[in-house]
N, C-alpha and C positions, 0 to 999 in steps of 0.2 A: 717710416720716420720714426726714431727712437724718441721714448718721453720718459721723462726723469721725475723722481722725487726731489723735493728741496736738497735733502741731505745730497742725495748723489750730485746735484748741482754743485753743491760748495765743493766737493770732492773735485769737479773738474774747474771750478775756480782756482782752488789751491795748486790745482798740478800745473795750470796754466802760468800763474803767478810763480811758483817753484820752480818749474822744470823746463817751460817755455819761456820764460823771462818776461812774459807781458803783464806788467803788475796790476793789481785790482784798481788800482787809480786808472790806469788807460782803460781797462774795461768798462769801468764808470761812464768814463769819458766818450766810449763809444757808444756805450748803452744810451747816454743823452742824446749823442748826435742823431743815433736812430729815432728817438722820439721825435725831434725836430723833424726830420726827414718824413716821417707819417704825419705829421700833423699839416705841413706844407702840400705833401700830395693828396691828403683827402681832404681837406677843408679849403675852400675859396673864401676871399675875402674876410678872412678873419680880423678882427681888430683887438678886441680884449680877450686875454686868457687868463685864468686865476689857477693858481697849483695851490695844492694843499698837501706839505710835506712833512714827513712822520721824522723821527729821530734817528732811524737806520740807514741803512744802504741804498733802500729803496727812495727815502727823502732826498739822499744824494743824488740818486739819477735823475729825479725832478729839479734839483738847482741845476744841474749843469745844462738840462734842456731849456731852463727857464733863462739862464745866463744867456745862452746862444739866440732865444727868441728876444730878448732884449735888446741885445746889440744888432738885431736885425730889423729892430725899429718899432715892434709889436709893445703894446700897452700890456705889461705882465705884471700881476699882483700875485704875490707868494704868501701864503699865510703858515706858518710854523707852531709845533707842539712844544709849550715850554721855552727855557731860557738858552740861548746860544751856547752856553757852558754845558749844556747836557749833550751836546753833537761831539762825535769823535771823529777819529783818523779821517778816512776819504769824504765822509759827510761833511765834517767841519771845514775841512779845505775846501770844498766847494761852495760851504755856505759864506766862507770869506772871500771866495772869487767873486760869487753872485753879489755880494754886498757892494764890491769895486763896481759894478756896472749902475749903481743909483737905483737899482731895482727898488720897489717898495716892497717892504716885507714886514707882514702883520702878524698880530698874536691871535691864536686860534680864538681865543675867550672873547674876542671882539664880534660878538655874535651877530648882533645888527648891521655891522659893517660888512660881516661875511655874506649874508643874506643879499645885502646889497650887491656886493662884486659878484656873487655866483648869478644874481638874475640878469645882470648888466653885461656880462661874459659871454662870448660866444663858445668858448670851450672850457669845462673844469677838467684839470689833471689831477688824479688821483695817486698821490706818491705817499700815502702813508702807511701801511704795512705791506711787505713783500710776500713771498711762498712759504714763509716759515710761520705765519700766521697758525696759531691754535687756539681751541676754546672759544670763550664767548666775551665780547666786547664789554667794556667797562661803560658804567652808566654815561660816563663824560664822553666815551667815543660815541655811544650810541646816539646821544644828542646831536654832535657834529655831523653824523654820517647821514642822519635823518634831515639835516639842513641841505647836506649837498645831495643829497637825492631828491629832495623838494624843490628846490631853486635852482638846478642847474638846467641849462639849455641841453646841453651833450656834455657826457663825461668819458674819458678815456682813462683807463686805468693802468698803472706801469705794472708789469709783470703779472698779476692776478688782481681782480678785485680786493680792497681791503675790506678784511672780514672773512675772508674764503682760506679754508686749510689747503696750501698748495699739494698736499699729499691725498688726502681723502675727499676732497670736495666739498666737504662739511662747511656748511656757511651761517653765521650768526643772522638771524632775522632782519636785522638793521645792516648788513653787509651793504657796500656800494653797489648799486645795479648799473653797470658800466654799459656804455652803448659800444664801446670798442675797447680792448684790450692789447696792447703790444708787450710780448714776451722776448725772453734773450736767450739766444745758442738753441734751446731745445723746448718744445712744448713741456709741460709739467702735468702730472695726473691728475692734478684739481682741476683744471681746464676740462677735463672731459667726463668728469664724475659727478652725479645730482647730488645736491642742489647747486653745486657751484657753477656748473656750465650754464645755468641758467642767469648769471650774475655777469658773464663776460661779453655779452655781446659777440661781435665779430673778433675774431682773434688772428693777429698779425705776429711773425716772427721776425726776428732782426739777428743778424749776425753779428755778434761784438770781437770775433777775431779767436776765439776758441777752436784750437785744432778738431775738426770733426772725427778725427779717429781714436781721441781720448776716450770716448764713451765706450768704443767697442775693445780698447784696451782693457778696459775697467769690467766688463763683462756683462755691463748692463744691457740686459734682454726683454725690456718691455717697448713695443710699439703701438702706435696707432694706425688704424688701416685707413689709407688714403686711396685714390683711384690707382695710383702707381702700385701699391702695393697688391691692390686686388689684380691687376693685370698679370702682375708677376707670377701670379699665384693661381690663374685662370689654364684649364688644358689646351694643349694646341691641338687642333684639328687640320688635316689635310684633305686636298680637294678630292683623293682618291678613296676616301674612308666609305665604309659599307657599315651596317648596323651593329656586325659583329666588332668592329673595331672601336665603336664607341662604347662598348661594355654591356654588363649584363647586372641590372639591379634586383634583388629578391626581397620584398617588402610582408613581413608578418604583422598584419594589421586587423585591426575593427574587431568590434562584436555587437551586439543585438543593442541598436540604439546609438552606435557609434559608428557608422558606416561613412561619415564624413571625413574623420579623421584618415582612413584607408585611401579613401579617393584622392583628397589635398595631397597626401605624402605622394602618392604613384604618380600625379600629375606634375607634382613638383619635381620629381625625378626625372621626367620626360621633358619637359620645358627647360630644364637643365641641359639635357643634353645627352640623354642616357640613350642607347641603341637600342635596347629592350628592358622592358620592366614588367616584372611578375609579381602580383598580388595573392598572397594567401590569406585565407579568411576563411570564418567558420561557415561550413557548406550550407548552412540555413539561409545565409544571405545572398547567395547565388543568382537570384532573380534580380536583385537590386543591381549587382556589379555587370551582370551581363547588359543591361539597359543603360546602367550610368556610363561605364567605362568600355571604349571601343578599341582605344590604342593600346590597353595595356591587356598583358596574357593573364588569365585568370588561373586561380589554383585552388578551387574549394577544399577545404581539409575538414576531417571528421570533427563535430560537435557537441556540444553539451549546454544545454540551457543558454544557447545564444552565445557561447565562448570557446574558442577552439580547445579540444580534448588532447589531452595527453596521448591518445592514441594517434595522432597526427605525427608524432615524431619521426616515425620512420618514411615517411612520404615527403616531409621536408627535407631530410637529408638526401633524398633521391633528388631532388633540385637542387641543393646547394652545392652538389658537386661542381656542376658546370656556372656557378654565379663567382662575378667579381665583388660584390658588396652586398651585405644582408643588414635591413634595417628591421628590429623588431620592439614594439611597445605602442605605436601611437593607437589609442584607443583600444586597445588588446586585453582590458582587464586588470584586475588584480587578484586572479584566484590562484590557489597553490599548483594546481596543473599547469598554468601558464608559467609560474617560476621553473617548474620542473622541466619544461621545455628549453627556456633560457639557459639552465644550467646544462643543459645537455650541448647545447651549440657553444656555449664557452668552455667546454671540455673537449670537443671533438672536433672542433671547425677550426681554421686557422688564416682564414682571409679576413677582409675587411668587414669590420662590424660596428655596426651604429646601435647603441642602446638608447631608447629616448621613452618619455613621456611614463606609462604603467610600468616598463621593466625595469626602472630606477628605484622605486621605492619597493617593487618585489625583491632586491637585490640586498637589502638592508641587512648588515651583518654579514654579507657574503665576499667582503672586500678581497678575500685572499682568491677567491675564485675569478675576480675580475683581473687582478693583478697577473695571475698566471697564464692568462689567454696569450696564446701563441702568437696571434695576427695583429695588426693594426686595431685599435679601438677607441672610439670616440662616445663620451657619455654625452647628452643634449638636454640636461634637466633646465627647468626654470626653478625658481628659488623653492617654490613649494615643495616640489618633486625632491630636490636635493636636501632642504631640510629634514624630510623624513629621512633619507639615506644618511645623513650626517648628525641626525639629533641637533638640529639647529632650528630656532627660528627663522620663517622668511624675511623677517623684517631686520633681523641682525646680519644675515646674509648680506641683504641690500646695503648696509652701511658699509661692509668690508668686503665688497665683490670682488676685487681685484684680489686681494690676499686669501680669501677663501678658496676660489677658483685654483690659485697657485697651490695652496695647500693640498687641496683634494688631489689634483692631476699629480702632484710630487709623491704622494702617499701610494696611489694607485699604478703609477706609473705610465698612465694614459693619459688622451686628450682630454680634456673637458670644456665645453662649451657652454657657459653660464649665461642661459637667456635671459635678456631683460635690458635696462636702461642705464647704462649700455651693456649690451653683450660682449662677455670676456671670454677670449678662447686661452687657454694655458697649456702648454705642450713642453717636451723637453727642447723643443727649438725656441721657445720664450712665450712672452705673452703677449697677446695683441688685444687692444681695444676698440672695439668699431665705433666709426663716426657716423653712420646714416642710420636713419630710422626717426620715428617720430610716435607718438600717442595713439596714432591712426593703428598700429599693429596690436593695441590692446582690444583684441576681439577674438572670439574662439577659432582655432584652426591655423593661425599665421604660423604657430611653431610646427606644426605638421608640414608646413609648404617649406619651411626651412630645412627640417630633416630631408626631404624629398630631393630637396636642391642639392644638399650637401652628398648624397648618396648618387645623385645622377652626376654630379662634377666629378667625383672621386672614380666612377667607373671607367671614366674616361682616360685613365694612366696617371692621375695625380695620386698624392698622398691624401689621406683623410686630413692633416694639418692644412695641408694648400687648400682643400674642397671647402675647409670651415671657414678659412679667412677669405676666401673668393666668395663663398656662399652666404656667409653673413651680410657681407657689405653689399652683395647683390640685393639681398631681401630686404635689408634698410634702404637703399636706392629705391626699390621698387615703391615703396611708401613714400618716399620723399616725392618722387615722381607723382603719385596719385594724389598727395594733398593738395595739389593745385585745383585738381577738379572732382575728385571725389569727397575732399575734405577729411580731416581726422576723425568726424563723425560718423560719417556714412561708409567708410572703407571697410572692406569684408574679405576675409581669408582669398576668397576665390578672385578678388581683383589682382592679386599678387600675380596670379598665375597669367594673366592677362597682359600684364606689363611687363612681365621679367625678360620677353624679347628685346624691349627696348631699354632696360637696364643693362642687359649683356651688351648689346649693341653700344652703348657710351662707353662702358668699360674696356671693351675691347677696340674701341676708337680712340681710346686717351692716348694723347702723345706725351711722352715724357718729357721733361723740362729741366733744365740746368737750374739749381736753387740759387735763387736771388739773395742780394743783400736784405730787401723785405719780401716776404713770402706770405700771402695771406693761407690761413689755415682752416682745416672743416670744423 
């Protein structure tokens, strides 16, 4: 499903008005009717509803909904900011229509009355700011929003919780804490980026009549990964397949003290469906892997001081000749000899390659080497590793996850999987924002499992982009399933391997549904 920025949404609004011939007034009317539809579907026995409406189009949407609810016999109170003369265009027209219903309209500065109305209402509707909000709230708004958050029974935000940036997900500390958010036409980036995601509660989408093909015509290529998207990017298996049909994965991983990374990556590839998995590691660790891994083919390599030596290059290429996918990096260490091995693979190999973990900081300053790689290539860093590679602080990367992922992917002309909350995948096909996962993944080794999963999925005949999309979604889904009984405190990386079959079952068993007027979103 396409996800938009507020500025992109404005382009579609304008195009619908000027080219399609559906004016903004009708779009606002449709939005208001959608709010009413949602309220009546979601809530039973509502008696009193309080609206807090701003001066822009978001407030106009609120006026429309309040009008319909008043005409249906609900007890509706509407609070407004400033004087009526400050409202313009469609918002002003709907302010006037609301007045004609006899609805009680009050000034927001009547704070004691506001507290009473919020506390005695079954639902508060936040229609103050839309998705175009940026920056910080003024002290006046902070005071009002604190009252709304403290006194409301339930809060429904229109389009996005007021005080949340619809593009970046940044949120004022006093932004509205919604229980529900209803957005229109398309979800917005701010719904899925933190901390905004924590403010919006359950998210719903209402179709207001914007032609669905307009976003594609405009070339908007950012998407959220849903069950449907993940399913469409899964490999297809046939009943007659044998292990050779399901692909061969070659993993170069591990060093003294970091055998777990190699184990988790290998098992991630196997659990994701790879036909054969080969693990290349420092020969000093042979006894550990012969005991630990029974289904994986072991390839001990010449080592020095517990790390793979550059003497292993010829042995690596002997094996690579028959492989479909190669992973290099998990727990491998950041020695200069490791960098030489990676450089050789980049220069001389041309099949699917995944650069992970230590491999990425090692290649700082070697962008041309990556860009010139002839085969499919994906980099899978977390913000710390990417920060070293591009010379940026991890906290700055997290503030601009989508933007930075797109910049790096474009510069290298390669796929980038920026791990984190949320994981962002950027490639020439577009940018994909994951919707699964939780803080239970904040433990060592979960990234190794993910990389193995991507390799195992891709080995079965799909592109690294498709494998990244389905792999990231499945990885997060594993954590969501586990949270119910392992909890986000006690989850460990190995748990993902055990629950992955259930996650795959849920995705492959998903039945695509036609889009409805009102659609719940992840």
